[in-house]
N, C-alpha and C positions, 0 to 999 in steps of 0.2 A: 239567360245569360249568366254564366257561372266564371266568367274570366274578366280580367281587366280590359276595359275597352274605353276609347274616347269618343264613341259614336253616340252622341246624345239623343238621335231619333231612335237608335236601338233601345237605348234606356227607356225612353219615354213610352214605347210600344210595350217593353217588357212589364213596365209599371202598370200599364193599363190592362194587361192580362192577369194581374195578381189578383187572386180570390182570396178573401178573408176565410180563414179556417179556424173553427172554434175549438183549437186543440190547446194543451198545456204549453205555456211559453217555455223556450229553452235559449234563455238568454246567455248562458255560459257556452253553449255550442255554437250560437251565432258570432260570438266575439272570438272564440277560438279559430273559427273559419276565417274570420278577417285577419287574424294573425298569420294563418297558414297562407293567405294570398299575399300578404305583405312580403313574407318570406320568400316566397317564389317569384317575385316581380324584381328582378335585379337591374332592370334597364329603366325604370320609373324614377326620374329625377326627385320629384316631390311627392310625399304621401301623406294623406289625411284620412281619418275616418269619420264619417257622420252617421249617428246613430238617431232613426226616426223611431219613436216609440210612444205608446200611450202610458207608459210607466206603470201599469198595473201592478199594484202591490203583490198580488198573489204570483206574479211571474218575475218581479224584478227585485223583491225586497232583499234576497239573500245573495243576488248577483253582484260579484265583485267587479270593479272596474279594473281591467287588466292594464299593465304597463307594456304598450306595443313599442317596438324598436324597429328603426330604420337604420341600418348600418351602425348599431351602437348608440344612435340617437333616439330619444323618445319620440313617438309619433303622436301629433295632436289629435285628440278625439272630442268632437262635439256632439252633444245630445241635445235633439230638438224634441221636444214634447209635443205630441198632437193630441190636444184636447178634445174630449167627446162634447156633443151638445148637451148631454145630461148622463148623470151618473144613476138615474133612478132605473132599477131593474129588478124584476121579480122572476124567480127561476123555479122550475119544477126540478127538485133535486132527486126525487124518488117516485117510482110508481110500480106497485106489484099487484098480484092477483091472489085473492084468498078464495080457492074453490070450495072451501068448508061451507060457504053459504048456498051452495048448489041445491041441498035439500030443501031450502026455503023458497018454494015457488019457482024453480027454474032459473035462479040468478046466481051471478057470481059477484065477488065484492072486489072494487078496484080500490086500493089504499094509495092515497097521494101525500107526498110531503112538498110543501112550498116554502121558499124563503125569499124575503124581500131584502135588497141591498139599495142603500141610497141614504138620503138625508131627510126625506119627508114620509110621513105615514102613507100607506098604500091601502085602497079600498076599492075592490072590483070582484068580478065573477070568475071563477074557473069552471070550464065545461069539460064534460066527458060525453062523446059521441060513440054510439054503437048502435048497430042494427037499425040505422035511419032514425034514431032518437037522439035527443040532446037532453042532458041532465047538467044541471047548474047549482052552485053553491056560492053564496057570498062570503067573502074573506076579507077581513081586516087585519093589516100587520103593521107593526112599528118597525123602524130600520133595524136590521139584522135578526128580526123574529122569524122563528120557524112555526109553520102550522100544518096540521094534518087534517086530511078530509077522506071520507068514505063514501062511495057510491055503490049501489046495486044496480047491475045491468043485466040484461037478458044473456042467458047462457048460450042461446042460439048464435050470438054474434061470434066470430072469429078474431076481430080486432077491436080494440077501443082506441080512440084518440083522445088525448088530454090536451086542452087548449087554454092559454092565458091571453089576454089583450095584448097588443103590440106595445113595446116599449123600448129601451136603449139597445137591447140585444135579443133579436128574434129567435136565435137558435135555441134557446132554452124555454121557449113559450110553448113548443108542441113536443108531445111524446107519445109513440105507439106503444101499446100494450097488448100481448098476445093473451087471448082469453081461453082459447080451445086446448090448450096444454099447460098443465101445471108447471110452475118453475121450482117446485119442491123436490129435494133429493130424496128418492124413495129408499128407505132402510128398512130391511127385515131382520127382526131379532128373533133367533132360535134359542129358546129357554130350555136348557138341560136340567134345571133344578128349580122348578116353579114351587112357590109356598103360598099358603092361604093368607099369611100376613104379609101385606105389600113390602114393607121395609125389610123383610126377610127373603124376599124373592130374589133370585139370581139376577134378573134383569131390571129390577127396580130402578137403581142409580143410573144405569146407562139410558134408559127409557126416559127419566126425568131430565137428564142433560139434553137429550136429542129434542125432546118436546119443548123445552125451555127457549130454544133458539140459540143462534151463535152469531159471531160477527163476520162470519164469511159470506159469500154469495149464496143467495137463495134460502129458502126455508127447508125444513125437513119433515117428511111425511113418514110417520113410523107405522109398521105393521108387525104385529106378534104372531109368529107361526109356531105350532106345536111341534115339537121334535119328530113326532110319529107322522106328521103331515108334509115333511119336507120332501120336495121332489124338484125336478127341472122346471116343471110346469108352475109350481107356486113361487119359484124365484124369477121367473122369466121377465116380470114387469118391474125389477127392482135394480137399484144401482150399487147397494152395498148389503151385504149380509154378515150379521154378527152371530157367531156360532158360540154361545155361552155354556161352558161347562157341559158339553154334550155327553161325556162318558165314551162308551165304545160304541160308535155310530155303525149301523149296518152298511153294507158294501154300496147299496143303492142311495144312501146319503151321502157318503163320500164322494161317490161318482157325480151326484148332482152338485156338490159344491165345487168339484173340480172343473166340471163343465161350465159352471157359471162364471168362474174365474177366467177360463180361456175364451170365453166368449166377451171379455172385456169388463166383467164386474169385479168389485172389491170384496175381500173376505177378510174379517178379523175373527180370529179364533183365540178364546180365552179359556183358561183351564180352572180347576178346583177340584173339590173332594170326589167328583166322578170320575177323575182321570184314572185309567187302569193301572193296576201295579206294574204291569210290564208295557210301558207306553212307548217303546222305541218305534214301533209301528203304527203309532197313532197318528192317522191322516198323513201317511208318510209322503205319498205323492203330491201333496197340497202344501204343507208347511215349509217355512224357510230353515228349519233346523228340526232334527230328531230330538225327541224328549227323553230325558232320562229320569232319575229318582226325584221325588220331592224333597226340597231341603228346608229345614226350619232355621231362620236367620236369628241368631243369639248375639248377645254383647259379647264383647271379648273377655276372656277369662271364664267362659263357661256358665255365665250367670243366666237368669230367666230371660227368655225371648223378648227383646225390645224392638227388633225390627231393623231394617236398613232402609236408608233413603234412596233416592234416584238421582243419577247424575249422568253427564256425558263423558265422564273421564274414560280416557282410552279410546273414544269415538272419534275417528279422523273423518270429518265430512267430505274431503277430496277423495277418499277411498270407497264410500258408500256406492253401493249399487243405486240404480235410478229409482226403484221403488222406495228403498229406504231413505234416499237423499229427498224425495218428495215429503216424506212424513217428516223428517227433520225440519224442512223449511216450514211446514204448516205448524209445527209445535213451538216455534219462536215465542208466540205469545204465553204459552203454558210453562216454558222453562224455568223462569224464575221461581216459581212455586212448587216445583216437582220435588225439591230437595226437602220440603217439609214433611212429605209422606213418609210413612213408616210401614213397611211390608214385613210380615212375621214368617210367611211360608211363600215358596215359589217353586216352580218346575225347572230343573237344570237343562239347558240346551247343551246337547253332546257337542264335543269339539269338531270341527270340520274346517276344511280349508277356506270356505266361503264365509266363515261365520263372522269374522270382522267386519266384512263389507256389507253384511245384513244386519248388523246390530245398530239400532238407533239410540237406545237407552240402556243404561246398565244400573244395577243395583250398587249400593255403596261398597259392597265386597267384591265387585267387578264381575259378578255373573250377569248375563244377558237378561234384560226386562222386556224389552221390545224389539222385535226382529221383522224384516220385510224382505219380499223379493217378488219378481215378476213371474206370473204364470200365464202363458200365452198372451192375450190382449190384455190381461187383468193384473191386479196387484193383490198379494196375500200377506197379512201381517199375524204374528203370533204374540200375544201378551201372556206372559209366563206365570201370572198370578191371577187372582179373581177380579171381577168387576162389581163385587159386593164387598161387604165389610168382613167377611170371613178371614181373608189372608192379608188385606191391606187396608189402610184408612185413606186411601187416595180419593175414594169417593166423596169423603167428608171435606177434602180440601178445596179452596178455591180454585186450584189449578184443574179440577176435574172438568169443569165445563170446556175450557179451550182444549184440553187434551183430548176429549171425547171428539169434539166437532173437528179439531185439526186432523186427527187421524182417519176420520170418516171421509173429510173431503179429499184427504191424499189418496185414499183407497178408491175413491170414486174417479180419481184422474179426470180425463177429459169430459167424462159425464158431468161432474161437478161444474166445470167451466160452462157447459153447455145449458146449464140450468140457470145462469145469470140472467136476470130479466132484460139486461142490457149491457153494451160494451161502450166504454167512453171512446171518443174520437181519438185516435193515436194508439189505443190499445190493440193487441193482438187477439183476434177471437180464435179459440181452439175447439176443433170438432172431432168427435170419433170418426175412425174411418171404417167404413165396410170393406172386409178384405177383398171382395170382389172388384171394389172400385179402381179404376185406372186414373181417373182425373176428377178434380173438384172445380166446378165452374161457379163463380160468384157474381151474381148480378145486383146492381143498385137500381131499386125501382123509384121512378119520380114521383113528386109529391102529388100530382094530379090524379092519381088513381093507379090500380094495379096494371102494370105494363107501360104506362105513360112514361116517356124519358127513359125506358129500361135500357142498360147497357152493360156489357161485361166490364166488371172493375179492374180485376188484375189476376195473374197467375198466383198459386200458393205453394207453399212449401211443405212438402210431404215429410212426415216422420213416422216412425214406426207405431202404427196403430191410430195414428191421429193426423189431422190436416191442421195447420198454422195458417191463419189468414191475416197478416199484417197490413198496415197502411190503409185502414178505414178512416178517411178523412173527412166524409160528409155524414151529417145526421141524417137518419131515415132508416127505411127498411131495405135489407139485402136479402137475396134468397141464394142459398148455397145447394147446389145439385151435384149429386155424385154421378159419374159416368162410366159407362164401360162399354167399349165399342161405339161410342156416340151415343148410347141409349141410357136414358135417365133411370137410376136406381132408386133414389129418393131425393127429396127436397126438404130442407130446414130453413126457417128465417132467422135472420141475425137482426137485431135491433141496436142502432148506434146513436147514442146522444153525445150532447155538448158535455164537457167535463164539469162538474159542480163548482170547481174552484174558480172557473172562468165566470161565473155570475156576478161576482163582487168586482165593480169596475173602478173602485177607489184607487187613486194613484199613490205610489209609495211616498210617503211624507220623508222618510229618511233613508240612508243608504248611499253608496257611492254613486249610483247613477243619477238618484235624486239631487244629490249635491252638484254633480256635473251639470245637469240640466239647469239649475238655478245658475251656475256660473256662466253657461252659454247664453243665458237670457239677459246677462248685464251688458250695458253698453261697452264698458271697458273691456270686456272679454271679446265682444264681436270685433272691436278694432284690431284685435290682434291676429284675426284671421288674415293670412296673406292674401293678397289679390293677384290673380294670375290671369295671363292672357287667354288661356284656354282651360277648359275644365281638365284637372289632373286625372289622367286615367284611373288611378287607384282610387280617388274619390268615387268616381262613377261607378267603377265595379264593385267596390265595397258597399257603397250604399244600396246598389241593387241586390247584392248578396244578402244583406241583413234584412232588406225588406222581404225578399223572397222566402226567407226562412220562417216566416209567419209569426215568430216572436215579436217582430217588429213591425206588423202590419196594422194599420189603423183599422179600427172596427166598423162593420157595417157600412154605412153612407156618410160617416164623419167627414168633416172637411179636412182635406190634407194641404199643409204648406211646405213645400220642400225648400230647405236652405240651399241657396246657389251662390256660387262665388262668380261675379261678373267682372268682365274686363273694365278697368278703370276708365274714366271718361278722359 
């Protein structure tokens, strides 16, 4: 029911069908919808809004109380807080797999992060179930404390299930973890200038950054491939390739990189002293720009080379091509520190009509520093200086780590998103698309085992080279199957979990809604509620609207008391 109604039985039936959804609250949107309904109801004489809410701080703290109007007059808004039986809740906030333990006796390591919310200390067991075995660990947590646990489970198992004892919120007490496929992003580094001293090696700093981990989804698995071993076969199992200072690659190397990009892989090409003297044709079919001469950056007045910084002056985000825009978004975290780096030499990108739309970063003198474009189903970027200390000191700056990880994630595209161990309820899952596929079928598997309660969840929106799967509203395991002519091409699992922000059930102590809830609870305020011979249609419709928006739904099996205007005696 999404329209105004005076049918109380219809309202009761609709309320009975409302399912709690563990998704992020969207208080502002719910109240905006209330305003929209009010504005469209021109024939309703009296209008009031009742907000039923648990007032959870994570969802309502920043929500403003709107001033709703009825033909120029303020509309009365009442807030009724539905208090839970308990605020004590312990949540699984993260669960990942480290397949590096595989060499130690056929096992993989499951890494967990748990957090306790509430007012009392918590002491109980966390369990991991895999291959018909159960592993337990005792955990003691103070309110707000985060703890980590590690379990070794058999590599023969495909899935592990993490389980916590029942508490105020069951949705974050169970999580599935896939064991048979690593969630790490696979990156190959092709080193064109290896050195015996590690810090002088061309790939030293980029390898250190990748192995150090990043703030984005998934870990990184790094492979080093010798330049003379590069082929389509050696790249086949990777997501991103970094071609570092390759020099003049043979035709088969250039073709392998081009084929990899066309198939959906990401390629980052960096330059250095190995760049040919005549570089215009250097990887011409692959790069986003043709390369000209190498320039030395000097201070104004012709003094000694002091270097130029990095900035986005002259870069219009609205005009960037999709590949360049993806990198620009990922580099938000690195951007504040990029200006501190100094570059003394770089390769010039030759002018072209598409140059502006492909330029993500520029040097302080305006020359392009980082460019990107799409090649087939993949993305290719060109960094016009080195990734070691020879031409730039960026590898020595704090911005280096987020710069490397952001660029690699953006180049991986949908592959990086697929590596996420889990998707939160309400988020959109993004999967790479097989060019042969005509349809993606997504099924949600019931909690009682594979296939039990299985049902087709929803259709998906197809974009070039990828599938977007919105509206994943229930935690659990989903299976996405690509089809052609009704025949399955492949299947991939998606794990959906409750948002970590929903684990803390503490109500907001301050803020407009908290204040209004306190006022609504006062006897003096209650007496101001007008008595009506019948339910006001606006009240009924808006109350139902807000409840069904999930931001205002009572959690789990909490008792619900609905404020009702009754006919006076």
